[in-house]
C-alpha positions in Angstrom: -2.5 -41.9 10.8 -4.3 -43.1 13.9 -7.4 -42.1 15.9 -5.1 -41.1 18.8 -4.0 -37.5 18.6 -0.3 -36.7 18.5 -0.9 -34.0 21.1 -4.1 -33.4 23.0 -4.4 -30.8 25.8 -7.5 -29.5 27.5 -7.9 -26.6 30.0 -4.1 -26.5 30.4 -3.0 -23.9 33.0 0.5 -22.8 34.0 0.9 -20.1 36.7 4.1 -18.4 37.9 2.9 -16.6 41.0 0.4 -14.0 39.7 1.4 -14.6 36.1 -0.8 -17.1 34.1 1.5 -18.2 31.2 -1.1 -20.7 30.0 -4.8 -19.8 30.5 -7.0 -22.8 29.9 -5.3 -23.9 26.7 -7.2 -26.4 24.5 -5.4 -27.9 21.5 -5.4 -31.1 19.4 -2.7 -32.0 16.9 -3.4 -35.0 14.7 -1.1 -37.9 14.1 0.9 -37.1 11.0 0.2 -33.4 10.9 2.6 -30.6 10.2 1.3 -28.1 12.8 2.4 -24.5 13.4 2.3 -22.5 16.6 2.3 -18.8 16.1 2.2 -16.1 18.7 4.0 -13.0 20.1 6.4 -12.9 22.9 4.8 -14.2 26.1 2.0 -16.0 24.2 2.8 -19.2 26.0 4.4 -21.2 23.2 7.6 -22.2 25.0 5.8 -22.9 28.2 3.5 -25.2 26.3 6.4 -27.1 24.8 8.2 -27.4 28.1 5.1 -29.0 29.7 5.0 -31.5 26.9 8.7 -32.5 27.3 8.7 -32.4 31.1 10.8 -29.3 31.7 7.9 -27.6 33.4 5.1 -28.9 35.6 1.6 -27.8 34.6 -0.5 -26.1 37.3 -3.7 -27.8 36.2 -5.4 -29.3 33.1 -4.6 -32.3 31.0 -1.9 -33.0 28.4 -1.2 -36.2 26.4 1.3 -37.2 23.7 0.0 -40.1 21.6 -2.3 -41.0 24.5 0.4 -40.9 27.2 -0.2 -38.5 30.0 2.8 -36.2 30.2 2.9 -36.6 34.0 1.6 -40.1 34.8 3.2 -41.7 31.7 6.1 -39.3 31.4 8.7 -41.9 30.2 6.5 -43.1 27.3 5.5 -39.5 26.4 9.0 -38.2 26.3 10.3 -41.2 24.4 7.9 -40.3 21.6 9.3 -36.8 21.3 12.3 -35.3 19.6 13.0 -31.7 20.5 15.2 -29.2 18.6 15.2 -26.2 21.0 15.9 -22.6 20.3 18.9 -22.5 22.6 22.2 -24.3 22.0 22.2 -26.8 24.9 25.0 -29.2 23.7 27.9 -30.6 25.6 30.9 -28.8 24.1 33.5 -31.4 25.3 32.4 -34.3 23.1 32.6 -34.9 19.3 29.2 -34.3 17.9 28.7 -38.0 17.0 29.2 -38.9 20.7 26.7 -36.2 21.6 24.1 -38.1 19.5 25.2 -41.5 20.8 24.7 -40.3 24.4 21.3 -39.0 23.6 20.3 -42.4 22.1 21.7 -44.1 25.2 19.4 -42.1 27.4 16.5 -43.7 25.6 17.9 -47.2 26.1 19.3 -47.7 22.6 22.2 -50.2 22.6 25.7 -48.7 21.7 26.0 -50.3 18.2 22.5 -49.2 17.3 23.1 -45.7 18.8 26.3 -45.3 16.7 24.3 -46.3 13.5 21.5 -43.9 14.3 23.9 -41.1 15.1 25.6 -41.5 11.7 22.3 -41.7 9.9 21.0 -38.6 11.6 24.2 -36.6 10.8 24.0 -37.7 7.2 20.3 -36.7 7.0 21.1 -33.1 8.0 24.3 -32.9 6.0 27.0 -32.7 8.6 28.3 -36.3 8.7 31.7 -35.1 7.6 31.9 -33.0 10.8 31.1 -36.0 13.1 34.5 -35.9 14.9 34.4 -32.2 15.6 33.4 -30.4 18.8 30.3 -28.3 19.0 32.2 -25.0 19.3 34.0 -25.7 16.1 30.8 -25.6 14.1 29.3 -22.6 12.3 26.0 -21.3 13.4 24.2 -23.1 10.6 25.9 -26.4 11.4 24.9 -26.0 15.1 21.2 -25.7 14.0 21.6 -28.8 11.9 23.1 -30.6 14.9 20.1 -29.8 17.1 17.9 -31.3 14.5 20.1 -34.4 14.2 20.0 -34.9 17.9 16.2 -34.6 17.9 16.1 -37.3 15.2 18.5 -39.8 16.6 15.7 -41.6 18.6 13.4 -41.8 15.5 10.6 -39.8 17.3 7.0 -40.0 16.4 6.6 -36.3 17.3 9.3 -33.8 16.2 9.1 -30.4 18.0 11.0 -27.6 16.3 11.2 -24.4 18.4 12.5 -21.6 16.1 14.6 -24.1 14.1 15.9 -21.6 11.5 16.5 -18.6 13.8 19.5 -16.7 12.6 20.4 -18.9 9.6 20.7 -17.9 6.0 18.1 -18.4 3.3 19.8 -21.4 1.8 20.2 -23.3 5.0 16.6 -22.5 5.9 15.4 -24.1 2.7 17.6 -27.1 3.3 16.1 -27.6 6.7 12.6 -27.2 5.3 13.3 -30.0 2.8 14.5 -32.3 5.7 11.5 -31.8 7.8 9.1 -31.9 4.9 10.5 -35.4 4.0 10.2 -36.5 7.6 6.6 -35.4 7.8 5.8 -37.1 4.4 7.1 -40.3 5.9 4.8 -40.1 8.9 6.5 -38.0 11.6 4.2 -35.5 13.2 5.9 -32.0 13.3 5.1 -29.2 15.7 6.8 -26.0 14.6 7.1 -22.6 16.4 8.5 -19.9 14.3 8.5 -16.1 13.9 9.1 -16.5 10.2 5.5 -16.3 9.0 6.5 -17.5 5.5 7.8 -20.7 7.2 4.4 -21.5 8.7 2.7 -20.5 5.4 4.8 -22.9 3.3 5.1 -25.8 5.6 2.1 -26.2 7.9 -1.1 -28.1 7.3 -2.7 -26.1 10.1 -1.6 -23.3 12.4 -2.7 -22.2 15.9 -2.5 -18.5 16.7 -1.7 -18.1 20.4 -1.9 -15.0 22.6 -1.9 -14.5 26.3 -1.7 -18.2 27.1 -4.6 -19.3 25.0 -5.4 -20.3 21.4 -7.2 -17.6 19.4 -7.9 -19.8 16.4 -6.8 -22.9 14.6 -7.1 -23.2 10.8 -5.1 -23.9 7.6 -2.9 -21.0 6.5 -5.2 -20.7 3.4 -8.3 -20.4 5.6 -6.8 -17.7 7.8 -5.6 -15.7 4.8 -9.1 -16.0 3.2 -10.5 -14.0 6.1 -8.6 -10.9 5.0 -9.1 -8.7 2.0 -7.3 -8.6 -1.3 -5.9 -5.5 -3.1 -6.1 -4.8 -6.8 -3.6 -2.2 -7.9 -4.4 -0.8 -11.4 -2.4 1.6 -13.5 -4.6 3.6 -15.9 -3.7 5.4 -19.1 -5.4 8.6 -17.8 -5.3 10.3 -14.4 -8.9 10.4 -13.0 -9.6 13.3 -10.7 -11.7 11.1 -8.4 -12.3 7.5 -7.7 -14.4 5.9 -10.4 -17.9 4.8 -9.3 -18.1 1.1 -8.8 -21.6 -0.5 -8.7 -20.0 -3.8 -7.5 -20.7 -5.6 -4.2 -17.2 -7.0 -4.3 -15.5 -3.6 -4.0 -15.1 -2.6 -0.3 -13.3 0.7 -1.0 -11.0 2.3 -3.5 -8.5 5.1 -3.7 -6.8 7.0 -6.5 -3.3 8.6 -6.7 -2.3 10.1 -10.1 -2.8 7.3 -12.6 -2.8 4.5 -10.0 -6.0 3.1 -8.6 -6.1 0.8 -5.5 -9.2 -1.3 -5.0 -9.8 -3.4 -1.9 -12.0 -6.5 -2.4 -12.8 -9.7 -0.6 -11.7 -12.1 -3.3 -9.3 -10.6 -5.8 -9.2 -13.6 -8.1 -13.0 -13.4 -8.6 -13.4 -9.6 -8.6 -10.6 -8.5 -10.9 -12.5 -9.2 -14.1 -15.6 -7.3 -12.9 -13.4 -4.4 -11.7 -11.6 -4.1 -15.1 -14.9 -4.3 -17.0 -16.4 -1.6 -14.9 -13.4 0.7 -15.5 -13.5 0.1 -19.2 -17.2 0.8 -19.3 -16.5 4.1 -17.6 -14.0 5.0 -20.3 -10.8 4.2 -18.5 -8.0 2.3 -20.2 -6.2 -0.3 -18.0 -2.4 -0.3 -18.6 -1.3 -2.7 -15.9 -2.7 -4.4 -12.8 -1.6 -6.5 -9.8 -3.6 -8.5 -7.3 -2.1 -9.0 -3.9 -3.6 -11.3 -1.2 -3.7 -10.6 2.5 -0.7 -12.4 3.9 -0.7 -14.7 6.9 1.5 -12.1 8.6 -1.2 -9.4 8.2 -3.8 -11.8 9.6 -1.4 -12.5 12.5 -1.1 -8.8 13.2 -4.8 -8.3 13.1 -5.4 -11.1 15.5 -2.7 -10.4 18.1 -1.9 -6.7 17.6 1.8 -7.6 17.4 4.2 -7.1 14.5 5.3 -10.5 13.3 8.9 -9.3 13.2 8.8 -9.1 17.0 6.7 -12.2 17.5 9.6 -14.3 18.6 9.2 -16.2 21.8 12.5 -16.2 23.7 11.4 -18.3 26.6 8.0 -16.6 27.1 8.6 -13.3 28.9 8.4 -13.7 32.6 8.0 -17.4 32.8 11.2 -17.9 34.6 11.7 -21.5 33.5 13.2 -21.5 30.1 15.7 -24.3 29.8 15.3 -25.4 33.4 13.0 -27.3 35.8 10.4 -26.1 38.3 11.6 -26.4 41.8 10.8 -29.8 43.2 11.1 -31.8 40.0 12.2 -35.3 40.9 13.7 -36.4 37.6 17.1 -38.0 37.4 19.9 -36.2 35.5 19.4 -38.6 32.6 15.7 -37.9 32.4 16.4 -34.2 32.5 18.6 -34.5 29.5 16.0 -36.6 27.7 13.5 -33.9 28.4 15.6 -31.2 27.0 16.4 -32.9 23.7 
């Protein structure tokens, strides 16, 4: 880990006519972090990524990748990044190993080394045995693996995963988790956008919650969840006619239904013993209990007002540039391909 941030942006603005997709975004991702980006549709996540990789020009503000300005030092910035995008933007006419070799070639990697790296990347994601097949012959899960392999073929310092497990089964999702965990453990900085809240909860050191083009908060998943409340669900031997009286500061509110009592507290782990003791002192016998913590998904909904199940960013609604360049971009075709992958 170095003193230079993997990503540092300040007052970043992107406008499309009257629409402000990014509204003074400030964010710092440390070298070596596994960082999550959460937000509903139109929050600005994809626009932010496209500015980093050169698919979109910022309107104003500053953005750096490992100290390289994404505009002034665009070649160095892009060479540091490997992107696994949401969309399948792979040439369907080449065997998949050649797709990876071509990607390496765009970064100036000699043919023999490109071949070695392509094979290593395919082995790493578990599709080396499919190396001579075309993209269209692969299953959906294998296509996702290929996008990750293509992002890895240049050995990037920053790996950007934009919805990497969208539409894949549980087993493949966990396989991909293991791959990116290992990469991060070996020093690769990972930036993840996902609408699977569990994914961010399990993988990320910190997450940023975005909405309407700005960052609402940055914290560890644990810190965000600690801001919610816990619920203690207790099954009693009797059926109290009303909620037992709790003389406990920890209890925020309580409700009773038949023999089941639901108690909301700030910290279930600390409060549960006091709650049970108070019930027993009042003559109630506890048969069973369960403590459930506020989930990251619930915190996300509280912060953004959006159901996490719909918080998938398919190009940022209205941005008009997903997968393409702003008018007037002066990159060569080779540079455009490097930007996309």
